[in-house]
C-alpha positions as CSV (number, residue, x, y, z in Angstrom):
1,M,-3.1,-23.6,5.8
2,N,-1.7,-20.3,4.0
3,D,0.2,-20.9,0.7
4,Y,2.2,-17.5,1.3
5,T,4.5,-16.2,4.2
6,I,4.7,-12.7,4.7
7,R,7.5,-10.9,6.4
8,P,9.1,-7.8,6.7
9,A,11.3,-6.7,3.7
10,T,15.4,-7.1,3.7
11,Q,18.2,-5.1,1.9
12,A,18.5,-8.8,-0.3
13,D,15.0,-7.9,-1.2
14,A,15.5,-4.2,-2.5
15,E,15.7,-4.8,-6.1
16,T,12.6,-6.6,-6.5
17,I,11.0,-4.0,-4.5
18,K,11.7,-1.5,-7.1
19,K,10.8,-3.3,-10.0
20,I,7.2,-4.3,-8.4
21,V,6.8,-0.2,-7.8
22,R,8.3,1.0,-10.8
23,S,6.2,-1.3,-12.8
24,N,2.9,-0.2,-11.5
25,P,0.6,3.2,-11.1
26,L,3.0,4.0,-7.4
27,D,5.1,7.0,-5.8
28,P,8.5,5.8,-7.1
29,N,10.2,7.8,-4.7
30,A,8.8,6.0,-1.9
31,I,10.8,2.6,-2.1
32,D,12.9,2.1,1.1
33,W,12.9,-1.1,1.8
34,H,13.0,-0.4,5.7
35,Y,9.5,0.0,5.5
36,F,8.0,-2.9,3.4
37,L,6.2,-6.3,3.9
38,V,7.3,-8.7,1.7
39,L,4.4,-11.8,0.9
40,E,6.6,-14.9,-0.8
41,V,5.4,-17.7,-2.2
42,I,6.7,-21.0,-3.2
43,E,7.5,-21.4,-6.9
44,N,9.4,-24.4,-7.9
45,G,10.5,-24.9,-4.6
46,K,12.1,-20.8,-4.0
47,P,10.3,-18.4,-2.3
48,K,9.2,-15.5,-5.0
49,I,8.0,-12.7,-3.7
50,A,4.4,-12.2,-5.2
51,S,2.8,-9.0,-3.4
52,I,4.3,-6.0,-1.1
53,G,2.9,-3.0,1.0
54,M,4.4,-0.6,3.3
55,I,3.3,1.8,6.2
56,H,5.5,4.9,4.8
57,P,5.4,7.6,8.4
58,E,4.6,11.3,6.4
59,G,5.4,13.7,9.0
60,D,3.5,12.1,12.4
61,V,1.4,10.4,9.6
62,N,1.4,6.6,8.9
63,E,0.5,5.8,5.5
64,L,-0.4,3.0,3.8
65,D,1.1,2.9,0.8
66,S,2.9,1.0,-2.4
67,V,0.5,-1.8,-2.0
68,A,0.9,-4.0,-5.4
69,T,1.1,-7.9,-6.5
70,L,2.5,-9.0,-9.6
71,K,0.2,-9.4,-12.5
72,E,0.9,-13.3,-12.7
73,Y,-0.5,-13.4,-8.5
74,R,-3.4,-10.9,-8.4
75,R,-6.9,-12.1,-7.5
76,R,-6.0,-14.3,-4.8
77,G,-6.1,-12.5,-2.4
78,Y,-2.2,-11.5,-1.4
79,A,-3.0,-7.5,-1.6
80,E,-5.7,-8.1,1.1
81,A,-3.0,-10.3,3.0
82,V,-0.7,-7.6,2.8
83,V,-3.1,-4.4,3.9
84,R,-4.5,-6.6,7.1
85,A,-0.8,-7.6,8.5
86,L,0.2,-3.7,8.5
87,V,-2.0,-2.5,9.6
88,E,-2.0,-5.4,12.1
89,R,1.3,-4.2,13.0
90,T,0.6,-0.4,12.7
91,P,-0.6,2.2,15.7
92,K,-3.8,4.2,14.4
93,P,-4.6,6.4,12.8
94,I,-3.6,4.7,9.3
95,Y,-4.4,7.1,6.3
96,L,-4.0,6.3,2.8
97,L,-4.8,7.8,-0.8
98,S,-7.2,5.2,-2.9
99,E,-8.5,6.4,-6.6
100,T,-12.0,6.0,-6.8
101,K,-12.5,2.6,-7.9
102,L,-11.0,1.2,-5.1
103,I,-12.9,3.0,-2.1
104,P,-15.0,0.1,-1.6
105,Y,-12.0,-2.5,-1.9
106,Y,-10.8,0.2,1.6
107,E,-13.8,0.2,3.2
108,R,-14.5,-3.8,3.0
109,L,-10.9,-3.6,4.7
110,G,-12.0,-1.2,7.6
111,F,-10.5,2.0,6.4
112,R,-13.2,4.9,5.8
113,L,-13.4,8.4,3.1
114,L,-12.1,11.5,5.1
115,S,-13.6,15.0,4.4
116,R,-10.8,17.9,3.9
117,E,-10.6,18.6,7.6
118,E,-10.8,15.4,9.2
119,A,-8.0,14.3,6.7
120,P,-4.3,15.3,8.2
121,S,-2.7,18.4,6.2
122,V,0.1,15.9,4.8
123,M,-2.7,14.4,3.5
124,T,-5.1,16.7,1.6
125,E,-1.6,18.3,0.6
126,Q,-0.9,14.8,-1.0
127,C,-3.9,14.6,-2.5
128,D,-4.2,17.4,-4.4
129,W,-0.7,17.3,-5.6
130,V,-1.8,13.7,-7.1
131,N,-4.9,15.3,-8.3
132,R,-3.2,18.2,-10.4
133,M,-0.6,15.2,-11.8
134,F,-3.2,12.9,-12.7
135,G,-6.5,14.4,-12.7
136,D,-7.8,13.9,-15.9
137,E,-7.3,10.3,-16.1
138,V,-8.3,9.7,-11.8
139,T,-9.1,11.4,-8.9
140,Y,-7.3,10.2,-5.5
141,Y,-9.3,10.7,-2.1
142,V,-7.4,11.0,1.4
143,M,-9.0,7.0,3.1
144,G,-8.3,6.4,7.1
145,M,-8.2,4.1,9.8
146,T,-9.1,5.8,13.0
147,A,-9.9,3.3,15.5
């Protein structure tokens, strides 16, 4: 039995989602609660959101984005559970931007590194923008799950 529940976010979750997104190195502009799934645990008899993630439509592209887990709940597989739930509910292809160190993690979940020629232009443009902004600190790549 799982020690958590994954469900679509509701408007009541909007502020919690914003706080989690803003406390992580995620795009704070893409925090529309309508796109999110939340993973809840029971703490002191009450549900608490421990992890979040969303599929954000970027034009006609489905982008996996804003996957985050509260610090005190990390290393329990919650982010992976959210990603798997999002992938199950979303038609392929699905794309994401991954920093170098997370490429093996996303490969384990069925994504693969894409060449510039394979990736949709909206994703390569976004990747180029992020790398211009953060290129001194970390490099991002486009990954996809096409089947």
